[in-house]
MARDOVO-331365 format. One record per residue (C-alpha): x, y, z; residue number from 1. Coordinates in pm, whole numbers. Layout:
% MARDOVO-331365
+--------+--------+--------+-----+
:      X :      Y :      Z : seq :
+--------+--------+--------+-----+
:      X :      Y :      Z : NUM :
...
+--------+--------+--------+-----+
//
This chain:
% MARDOVO-331365
+--------+--------+--------+-----+
:      X :      Y :      Z : seq :
+--------+--------+--------+-----+
:     -2 :      1 :     -1 :   1 :
:    137 :    351 :    -95 :   2 :
:    226 :    582 :    179 :   3 :
:    -32 :    841 :     55 :   4 :
:   -324 :    577 :     74 :   5 :
:   -203 :    490 :    430 :   6 :
:   -242 :    865 :    533 :   7 :
:   -574 :    916 :    357 :   8 :
:   -705 :    581 :    539 :   9 :
:   -574 :    722 :    877 :  10 :
:   -737 :   1070 :    802 :  11 :
:  -1059 :    887 :    734 :  12 :
:  -1060 :    680 :   1059 :  13 :
:   -989 :   1000 :   1262 :  14 :
:  -1283 :   1175 :   1092 :  15 :
:  -1505 :    874 :   1173 :  16 :
:  -1402 :    840 :   1542 :  17 :
:  -1676 :   1053 :   1674 :  18 :
:  -1919 :    866 :   1463 :  19 :
:  -1791 :    532 :   1594 :  20 :
:  -1785 :    644 :   1951 :  21 :
:  -2147 :    774 :   1916 :  22 :
:  -2249 :    440 :   1782 :  23 :
:  -2134 :    279 :   2107 :  24 :
:  -2374 :    491 :   2320 :  25 :
:  -2707 :    295 :   2352 :  26 :
:  -2986 :    437 :   2157 :  27 :
:  -3196 :    480 :   2451 :  28 :
:  -2956 :    706 :   2635 :  29 :
:  -3098 :   1020 :   2529 :  30 :
:  -3467 :    914 :   2609 :  31 :
:  -3350 :    770 :   2938 :  32 :
:  -3198 :   1123 :   3010 :  33 :
:  -3525 :   1293 :   2949 :  34 :
:  -3696 :   1074 :   3162 :  35 :
:  -3450 :   1095 :   3443 :  36 :
:  -3470 :   1488 :   3434 :  37 :
:  -3846 :   1452 :   3448 :  38 :
:  -3795 :   1259 :   3768 :  39 :
:  -3531 :   1486 :   3891 :  40 :
:  -3735 :   1787 :   3847 :  41 :
:  -4024 :   1642 :   4080 :  42 :
:  -3743 :   1548 :   4335 :  43 :
:  -3586 :   1899 :   4328 :  44 :
:  -3930 :   2037 :   4375 :  45 :
:  -3973 :   1822 :   4681 :  46 :
:  -3627 :   1937 :   4802 :  47 :
:  -3699 :   2304 :   4785 :  48 :
:  -4031 :   2246 :   4936 :  49 :
:  -3876 :   2060 :   5228 :  50 :
:  -3670 :   2384 :   5277 :  51 :
:  -3994 :   2601 :   5296 :  52 :
:  -3970 :   2707 :   4937 :  53 :
:  -4246 :   2606 :   4716 :  54 :
:  -4369 :   2668 :   4364 :  55 :
:  -4678 :   2787 :   4245 :  56 :
:  -4723 :   2509 :   4006 :  57 :
:  -4605 :   2185 :   3910 :  58 :
:  -4223 :   2168 :   3855 :  59 :
:  -4273 :   1942 :   3576 :  60 :
:  -4525 :   2162 :   3396 :  61 :
:  -4286 :   2449 :   3443 :  62 :
:  -4010 :   2250 :   3278 :  63 :
:  -4237 :   2164 :   2985 :  64 :
:  -4334 :   2544 :   2951 :  65 :
:  -3956 :   2632 :   2939 :  66 :
:  -3906 :   2410 :   2649 :  67 :
:  -4084 :   2674 :   2435 :  68 :
:  -4000 :   2981 :   2633 :  69 :
:  -3820 :   3272 :   2434 :  70 :
:  -3467 :   3348 :   2495 :  71 :
:  -3553 :   3679 :   2643 :  72 :
:  -3775 :   3532 :   2897 :  73 :
:  -3488 :   3292 :   2990 :  74 :
:  -3257 :   3604 :   3035 :  75 :
:  -3527 :   3775 :   3274 :  76 :
:  -3539 :   3459 :   3469 :  77 :
:  -3148 :   3460 :   3520 :  78 :
:  -3149 :   3823 :   3625 :  79 :
:  -3421 :   3765 :   3869 :  80 :
:  -3217 :   3470 :   4017 :  81 :
:  -2919 :   3719 :   4064 :  82 :
:  -3111 :   3997 :   4212 :  83 :
:  -3343 :   3806 :   4456 :  84 :
:  -3149 :   3486 :   4517 :  85 :
:  -3321 :   3168 :   4440 :  86 :
:  -3678 :   3218 :   4370 :  87 :
:  -3955 :   2948 :   4369 :  88 :
:  -3843 :   2654 :   4135 :  89 :
:  -4117 :   2719 :   3884 :  90 :
:  -3975 :   3066 :   3821 :  91 :
:  -3635 :   2950 :   3692 :  92 :
:  -3630 :   2591 :   3606 :  93 :
:  -3510 :   2529 :   3247 :  94 :
:  -3622 :   2285 :   2993 :  95 :
:  -3300 :   2082 :   3045 :  96 :
:  -3321 :   1887 :   2748 :  97 :
:  -3000 :   1716 :   2625 :  98 :
:  -2984 :   1982 :   2346 :  99 :
:  -3029 :   2260 :   2607 : 100 :
:  -2762 :   2131 :   2842 : 101 :
:  -2529 :   2094 :   2545 : 102 :
:  -2593 :   2449 :   2427 : 103 :
:  -2548 :   2585 :   2787 : 104 :
:  -2197 :   2402 :   2821 : 105 :
:  -2092 :   2543 :   2512 : 106 :
:  -2203 :   2894 :   2547 : 107 :
:  -2163 :   2958 :   2923 : 108 :
:  -1833 :   2759 :   3000 : 109 :
:  -1485 :   2749 :   2902 : 110 :
:  -1359 :   2510 :   2657 : 111 :
:  -1310 :   2150 :   2811 : 112 :
:  -1598 :   2176 :   3039 : 113 :
:  -1832 :   1856 :   3078 : 114 :
:  -2103 :   1760 :   3310 : 115 :
:  -2187 :   1435 :   3482 : 116 :
:  -2539 :   1371 :   3561 : 117 :
:  -2662 :   1072 :   3792 : 118 :
:  -3005 :    915 :   3824 : 119 :
:  -3136 :    643 :   4052 : 120 :
:  -3471 :    501 :   3966 : 121 :
:  -3601 :    157 :   4084 : 122 :
:  -3269 :     -1 :   4168 : 123 :
:  -3118 :    130 :   3838 : 124 :
:  -2824 :    365 :   3866 : 125 :
:  -2757 :    570 :   3560 : 126 :
:  -2462 :    800 :   3457 : 127 :
:  -2448 :   1041 :   3168 : 128 :
:  -2129 :   1243 :   3056 : 129 :
:  -2215 :   1543 :   2858 : 130 :
:  -1970 :   1781 :   2707 : 131 :
:  -1980 :   2092 :   2480 : 132 :
:  -2053 :   1864 :   2169 : 133 :
:  -2329 :   1667 :   2322 : 134 :
:  -2367 :   1315 :   2501 : 135 :
:  -2016 :   1140 :   2519 : 136 :
:  -2107 :    837 :   2737 : 137 :
:  -2376 :    652 :   2923 : 138 :
:  -2385 :    381 :   3177 : 139 :
:  -2670 :    196 :   3355 : 140 :
:  -2640 :    -82 :   3607 : 141 :
:  -2856 :   -244 :   3868 : 142 :
:  -2768 :   -110 :   4228 : 143 :
:  -2921 :   -137 :   4575 : 144 :
:  -2945 :    163 :   4777 : 145 :
:  -2739 :    -11 :   5046 : 146 :
:  -2472 :    -68 :   4798 : 147 :
:  -2457 :    294 :   4696 : 148 :
:  -2453 :    410 :   5053 : 149 :
:  -2205 :    146 :   5146 : 150 :
:  -1944 :    251 :   4873 : 151 :
:  -1959 :    622 :   4978 : 152 :
:  -1922 :    536 :   5333 : 153 :
:  -1638 :    292 :   5279 : 154 :
:  -1441 :    557 :   5091 : 155 :
:  -1506 :    799 :   5384 : 156 :
:  -1401 :    532 :   5630 : 157 :
:  -1074 :    433 :   5456 : 158 :
:   -968 :    796 :   5483 : 159 :
:   -996 :    778 :   5859 : 160 :
:  -1194 :   1106 :   5865 : 161 :
:  -1463 :    984 :   6108 : 162 :
:  -1192 :    968 :   6373 : 163 :
:  -1104 :   1326 :   6275 : 164 :
:  -1435 :   1438 :   6290 : 165 :
:  -1503 :   1279 :   6633 : 166 :
:  -1194 :   1457 :   6777 : 167 :
:  -1261 :   1801 :   6625 : 168 :
:  -1614 :   1856 :   6545 : 169 :
:  -1857 :   2000 :   6811 : 170 :
:  -2101 :   1767 :   6947 : 171 :
:  -2392 :   1752 :   7209 : 172 :
:  -2284 :   1598 :   7532 : 173 :
:  -2438 :   1258 :   7556 : 174 :
:  -2563 :   1235 :   7203 : 175 :
:  -2606 :    875 :   7079 : 176 :
:  -2443 :    848 :   6744 : 177 :
:  -2640 :    648 :   6470 : 178 :
:  -2486 :    317 :   6376 : 179 :
:  -2260 :    328 :   6054 : 180 :
:  -2328 :     68 :   5771 : 181 :
:  -2195 :   -284 :   5869 : 182 :
:  -1857 :   -393 :   5737 : 183 :
:  -1491 :   -362 :   5827 : 184 :
:  -1277 :    -87 :   5718 : 185 :
:  -1113 :   -156 :   5382 : 186 :
:   -779 :    -33 :   5231 : 187 :
:   -783 :    323 :   5084 : 188 :
:   -662 :    215 :   4740 : 189 :
:   -937 :    -58 :   4725 : 190 :
:  -1204 :    193 :   4849 : 191 :
:  -1102 :    458 :   4582 : 192 :
:  -1114 :    196 :   4316 : 193 :
:  -1473 :     76 :   4417 : 194 :
:  -1597 :    439 :   4453 : 195 :
:  -1435 :    520 :   4096 : 196 :
:  -1593 :    206 :   3930 : 197 :
:  -1936 :    303 :   4063 : 198 :
:  -1936 :    672 :   4007 : 199 :
:  -1695 :    694 :   3706 : 200 :
:  -1770 :    366 :   3533 : 201 :
:  -1562 :    264 :   3228 : 202 :
:  -1767 :    406 :   2945 : 203 :
:  -1761 :    735 :   3160 : 204 :
:  -1401 :    707 :   3244 : 205 :
:  -1281 :    638 :   2892 : 206 :
:  -1417 :    975 :   2775 : 207 :
:  -1271 :   1197 :   3034 : 208 :
:   -927 :   1267 :   2889 : 209 :
:  -1044 :   1591 :   2699 : 210 :
:  -1214 :   1716 :   3016 : 211 :
:  -1059 :   2015 :   3218 : 212 :
:  -1354 :   2131 :   3422 : 213 :
:  -1593 :   1847 :   3543 : 214 :
:  -1918 :   1965 :   3682 : 215 :
:  -2115 :   1706 :   3883 : 216 :
:  -2500 :   1715 :   3914 : 217 :
:  -2542 :   1478 :   4232 : 218 :
:  -2823 :   1296 :   4385 : 219 :
:  -2872 :   1130 :   4730 : 220 :
:  -2519 :   1130 :   4888 : 221 :
:  -2309 :   1161 :   4593 : 222 :
:  -2230 :   1535 :   4662 : 223 :
:  -2042 :   1440 :   4976 : 224 :
:  -1790 :   1228 :   4788 : 225 :
:  -1439 :   1367 :   4745 : 226 :
:  -1428 :   1346 :   4366 : 227 :
:  -1092 :   1482 :   4369 : 228 :
:   -931 :   1144 :   4491 : 229 :
:  -1106 :    911 :   4238 : 230 :
:   -875 :    752 :   3984 : 231 :
:  -1043 :    677 :   3653 : 232 :
:   -730 :    707 :   3416 : 233 :
:   -596 :    341 :   3469 : 234 :
:   -302 :    482 :   3650 : 235 :
:   -223 :    626 :   3989 : 236 :
:   -327 :    982 :   3870 : 237 :
:   -619 :   1142 :   4075 : 238 :
:   -901 :   1301 :   3892 : 239 :
:   -775 :   1654 :   4038 : 240 :
:   -440 :   1587 :   3848 : 241 :
:   -621 :   1630 :   3524 : 242 :
:   -921 :   1859 :   3583 : 243 :
:  -1099 :   2088 :   3833 : 244 :
:  -1430 :   1949 :   3990 : 245 :
:  -1740 :   2138 :   4113 : 246 :
:  -2065 :   2025 :   4264 : 247 :
:  -2358 :   2199 :   4095 : 248 :
:  -2642 :   2287 :   4338 : 249 :
:  -2888 :   2156 :   4073 : 250 :
:  -2903 :   2056 :   3696 : 251 :
:  -3090 :   2370 :   3634 : 252 :
:  -2808 :   2596 :   3734 : 253 :
:  -2613 :   2484 :   3415 : 254 :
:  -2856 :   2698 :   3218 : 255 :
:  -2854 :   2995 :   3447 : 256 :
:  -2595 :   3271 :   3377 : 257 :
:  -2419 :   3411 :   3673 : 258 :
:  -2165 :   3703 :   3675 : 259 :
:  -1815 :   3583 :   3589 : 260 :
:  -1571 :   3550 :   3861 : 261 :
:  -1356 :   3870 :   3945 : 262 :
:  -1098 :   3879 :   4231 : 263 :
:  -1169 :   4230 :   4327 : 264 :
:  -1302 :   4255 :   4672 : 265 :
:  -1452 :   4595 :   4768 : 266 :
:  -1626 :   4464 :   5087 : 267 :
:  -1467 :   4145 :   5205 : 268 :
:  -1588 :   3998 :   5548 : 269 :
:  -1348 :   3754 :   5721 : 270 :
:  -1463 :   3588 :   6036 : 271 :
:  -1203 :   3385 :   6254 : 272 :
:  -1239 :   3183 :   6575 : 273 :
:  -1533 :   3359 :   6735 : 274 :
:  -1564 :   3359 :   7126 : 275 :
:  -1792 :   3053 :   7213 : 276 :
:  -1920 :   3091 :   7574 : 277 :
:  -1911 :   2764 :   7779 : 278 :
:  -2204 :   2548 :   7750 : 279 :
:  -2300 :   2243 :   7952 : 280 :
:  -2481 :   2090 :   7667 : 281 :
:  -2191 :   2122 :   7404 : 282 :
:  -1850 :   1992 :   7375 : 283 :
:  -1686 :   2236 :   7153 : 284 :
:  -1298 :   2167 :   7093 : 285 :
:  -1076 :   2465 :   7060 : 286 :
:   -978 :   2600 :   6729 : 287 :
:   -622 :   2749 :   6802 : 288 :
:   -523 :   2798 :   6438 : 289 :
:   -853 :   2953 :   6321 : 290 :
:   -759 :   3310 :   6436 : 291 :
:   -429 :   3288 :   6265 : 292 :
:   -584 :   3152 :   5937 : 293 :
:   -837 :   3432 :   5928 : 294 :
:   -564 :   3699 :   5996 : 295 :
:   -363 :   3545 :   5708 : 296 :
:   -644 :   3541 :   5465 : 297 :
:   -746 :   3879 :   5559 : 298 :
:   -406 :   4024 :   5485 : 299 :
:   -403 :   3866 :   5145 : 300 :
:   -719 :   4049 :   5054 : 301 :
:   -657 :   4378 :   5230 : 302 :
:   -960 :   4309 :   5492 : 303 :
:   -997 :   4368 :   5848 : 304 :
:  -1117 :   4045 :   6017 : 305 :
:  -1368 :   4002 :   6286 : 306 :
:  -1194 :   3793 :   6553 : 307 :
:  -1296 :   3642 :   6877 : 308 :
:  -1566 :   3853 :   7051 : 309 :
:  -1580 :   4093 :   6762 : 310 :
:  -1744 :   3812 :   6558 : 311 :
:  -2075 :   3881 :   6723 : 312 :
:  -2365 :   3719 :   6532 : 313 :
:  -2573 :   4035 :   6495 : 314 :
:  -2275 :   4230 :   6360 : 315 :
:  -2161 :   3927 :   6116 : 316 :
:  -2528 :   3896 :   5965 : 317 :
:  -2543 :   4279 :   5908 : 318 :
:  -2208 :   4293 :   5736 : 319 :
:  -2264 :   3973 :   5529 : 320 :
:  -2575 :   4128 :   5348 : 321 :
:  -2334 :   4395 :   5195 : 322 :
:  -2018 :   4176 :   5162 : 323 :
:  -1890 :   4056 :   4810 : 324 :
:  -1644 :   3802 :   4980 : 325 :
:  -1734 :   3578 :   5281 : 326 :
:  -1477 :   3401 :   5480 : 327 :
:  -1554 :   3183 :   5796 : 328 :
:  -1288 :   3012 :   6002 : 329 :
:  -1511 :   2873 :   6269 : 330 :
:  -1682 :   2562 :   6390 : 331 :
:  -1988 :   2433 :   6177 : 332 :
:  -2240 :   2156 :   6253 : 333 :
:  -2434 :   1950 :   6003 : 334 :
:  -2757 :   1762 :   6093 : 335 :
:  -2910 :   1479 :   5905 : 336 :
:  -3221 :   1480 :   6125 : 337 :
:  -3297 :   1858 :   6113 : 338 :
:  -3056 :   2008 :   5846 : 339 :
:  -3222 :   2364 :   5862 : 340 :
:  -3236 :   2426 :   6220 : 341 :
:  -2974 :   2173 :   6348 : 342 :
:  -2707 :   2286 :   6083 : 343 :
:  -2541 :   2606 :   6166 : 344 :
:  -2212 :   2807 :   6190 : 345 :
:  -2085 :   2907 :   6547 : 346 :
:  -2055 :   3299 :   6580 : 347 :
:  -2011 :   3496 :   6916 : 348 :
:  -2295 :   3585 :   7130 : 349 :
:  -2401 :   3611 :   7514 : 350 :
:  -2477 :   3228 :   7511 : 351 :
:  -2365 :   2961 :   7286 : 352 :
:  -2689 :   2895 :   7123 : 353 :
:  -2772 :   3254 :   7045 : 354 :
:  -2468 :   3252 :   6836 : 355 :
:  -2575 :   2965 :   6610 : 356 :
:  -2635 :   3108 :   6235 : 357 :
:  -2863 :   2836 :   6116 : 358 :
:  -2903 :   2716 :   5776 : 359 :
:  -3262 :   2821 :   5788 : 360 :
:  -3163 :   3176 :   5885 : 361 :
:  -2886 :   3181 :   5606 : 362 :
:  -3118 :   3077 :   5328 : 363 :
:  -3363 :   3353 :   5431 : 364 :
:  -3101 :   3600 :   5396 : 365 :
:  -3029 :   3832 :   5108 : 366 :
:  -2650 :   3785 :   5028 : 367 :
:  -2457 :   3934 :   4738 : 368 :
:  -2111 :   3776 :   4770 : 369 :
:  -1945 :   3627 :   4485 : 370 :
:  -1823 :   3349 :   4714 : 371 :
:  -1876 :   3212 :   5056 : 372 :
:  -1580 :   3001 :   5193 : 373 :
:  -1679 :   2785 :   5484 : 374 :
:  -1346 :   2679 :   5658 : 375 :
:  -1543 :   2490 :   5912 : 376 :
:  -1587 :   2124 :   5962 : 377 :
:  -1897 :   1947 :   5807 : 378 :
:  -2024 :   2238 :   5603 : 379 :
:  -2072 :   2015 :   5312 : 380 :
:  -2277 :   1757 :   5493 : 381 :
:  -2650 :   1760 :   5598 : 382 :
:  -2965 :   1559 :   5518 : 383 :
:  -2943 :   1324 :   5221 : 384 :
:  -3240 :   1387 :   4970 : 385 :
:  -3314 :   1229 :   4635 : 386 :
:  -3200 :   1550 :   4454 : 387 :
:  -2892 :   1605 :   4672 : 388 :
:  -2795 :   1714 :   5044 : 389 :
:  -2970 :   1969 :   5237 : 390 :
:  -2731 :   2162 :   5447 : 391 :
:  -2530 :   2487 :   5510 : 392 :
:  -2379 :   2501 :   5154 : 393 :
:  -2710 :   2492 :   4968 : 394 :
:  -2851 :   2754 :   5229 : 395 :
:  -2578 :   3008 :   5118 : 396 :
:  -2675 :   2931 :   4731 : 397 :
:  -3031 :   2989 :   4799 : 398 :
:  -2945 :   3306 :   4976 : 399 :
:  -2785 :   3430 :   4659 : 400 :
:  -2428 :   3337 :   4671 : 401 :
:  -2342 :   3137 :   4358 : 402 :
:  -2022 :   2981 :   4470 : 403 :
:  -1956 :   2798 :   4805 : 404 :
:  -1637 :   2629 :   4927 : 405 :
:  -1750 :   2360 :   5164 : 406 :
:  -1578 :   2086 :   5381 : 407 :
:  -1657 :   1711 :   5391 : 408 :
:  -1458 :   1645 :   5699 : 409 :
:  -1252 :   1807 :   5967 : 410 :
:   -877 :   1866 :   5887 : 411 :
:   -611 :   1993 :   6136 : 412 :
:   -572 :   2354 :   6160 : 413 :
:   -220 :   2366 :   5986 : 414 :
:   -336 :   2181 :   5677 : 415 :
:   -663 :   2389 :   5634 : 416 :
:   -450 :   2708 :   5673 : 417 :
:   -207 :   2592 :   5403 : 418 :
:   -490 :   2505 :   5173 : 419 :
:   -682 :   2827 :   5217 : 420 :
:   -387 :   3049 :   5174 : 421 :
:   -297 :   2873 :   4875 : 422 :
:   -665 :   2892 :   4733 : 423 :
:   -699 :   3261 :   4793 : 424 :
:   -375 :   3337 :   4638 : 425 :
:   -475 :   3122 :   4330 : 426 :
:   -811 :   3319 :   4307 : 427 :
:   -624 :   3636 :   4194 : 428 :
:   -588 :   3459 :   3854 : 429 :
:   -817 :   3144 :   3837 : 430 :
:  -1193 :   3073 :   3873 : 431 :
:  -1256 :   2930 :   4211 : 432 :
:  -1279 :   2557 :   4101 : 433 :
:   -936 :   2571 :   3929 : 434 :
:   -799 :   2784 :   4230 : 435 :
:   -900 :   2493 :   4454 : 436 :
:   -741 :   2223 :   4240 : 437 :
:   -405 :   2424 :   4237 : 438 :
:   -434 :   2459 :   4615 : 439 :
:   -481 :   2088 :   4655 : 440 :
:   -192 :   1996 :   4443 : 441 :
:     18 :   2247 :   4640 : 442 :
:    -71 :   2114 :   4977 : 443 :
:    -36 :   1746 :   4848 : 444 :
:    330 :   1796 :   4799 : 445 :
:    392 :   1845 :   5153 : 446 :
:     89 :   1640 :   5279 : 447 :
:     27 :   1334 :   5064 : 448 :
:   -242 :   1175 :   5265 : 449 :
:   -578 :   1257 :   5077 : 450 :
:   -745 :   1321 :   5418 : 451 :
:   -521 :   1638 :   5453 : 452 :
:   -579 :   1790 :   5125 : 453 :
:   -916 :   1663 :   4959 : 454 :
:  -1159 :   1783 :   5221 : 455 :
:  -1298 :   2087 :   5037 : 456 :
:  -1495 :   2103 :   4731 : 457 :
:  -1666 :   2403 :   4535 : 458 :
:  -2054 :   2400 :   4536 : 459 :
:  -2123 :   2594 :   4231 : 460 :
:  -2021 :   2616 :   3874 : 461 :
:  -1676 :   2689 :   3727 : 462 :
:  -1712 :   3047 :   3598 : 463 :
+--------+--------+--------+-----+
//
């Protein structure tokens, strides 16, 4: 065969590659996506209703109406979201068809951005990978809810973060902790492999190479998984080695435009180590490094931090409504039983409980910050719901903050301070998701244990 013919054949094969790849995606993948989004819409409406935010009509009907909504109406919806915070679901839910999601990824995000969407219906666990040119991969498998929960817990357990949590997180005196799923602790590498196989199965993993910014639209407890440490590349590389990762508050946020990130802070608010009065009902471990952390962060952004007794709840709330940058180096509590009243940040007050800034209070606020950084334990946890997790991070998003950096477990003061200082420095020239990725890689050089560098995640979209 002539050399020119070989070249021609190679070029032909390259041009056919997308067609051949598409042929590997099951024909029902798109219709299954539409059905899953319909169910997700119902689940999300229930989630919002459970938070005291209801829609005036069926979310599914709203979704269908938006399929024919004019573009200027969509723009009005986006602007209303930015001005008022998250309105009732029926006011801003998009059509979220596969074509709409593809178009939004292409028009609203940097090249190399892709979305992973999960669905769980009738013991069938489904995963779609969509990038700026359309559906790239799909996987479906039979899975029990217990298997999903066990895999997520197994990963967390292998990192040893529960012992960190029990030693450093505040807790009620005499509180009986609910039993964890049965089973012995498994090695970390095995736990990572099992979580990767479940959440990034082979058809999905094989198409991740071009991705540089991965957006995860989670369900159930998937949003509490440290995706940064998954290994889908048939090597020892972590996901964070190749791309940034963000957890989107809902699938519908993909179609909602928000103001692009700008590292100019005119009214920053930094809170550090509030004074916490003694209380016989609570065991609150000290945070010796939180004050130094807040002072260091404030210096980086030319802010005057509220430290100790100055971080009084009423003062913090008053200033938070005008702040464009929020940073909390304090204790936090998540509750799976009562996520709105039982999930809160600790602030100063005359009595300990008067200083609790609850998720319910937060979501009822009107905030204008570009980002809220919750450098406190458990801020990414809460009550598991079909459409995600109800907790503090979602409360800040509902209040109008489009980006929330949250923690999945407690980390020692030094590791947290190192990560946060690197993160804030990297915010000067990177969007928050990429800045967090670079900070993780920076800290990992000195602290290779994933439990020390992978605890924080961005709740928002990478713009």
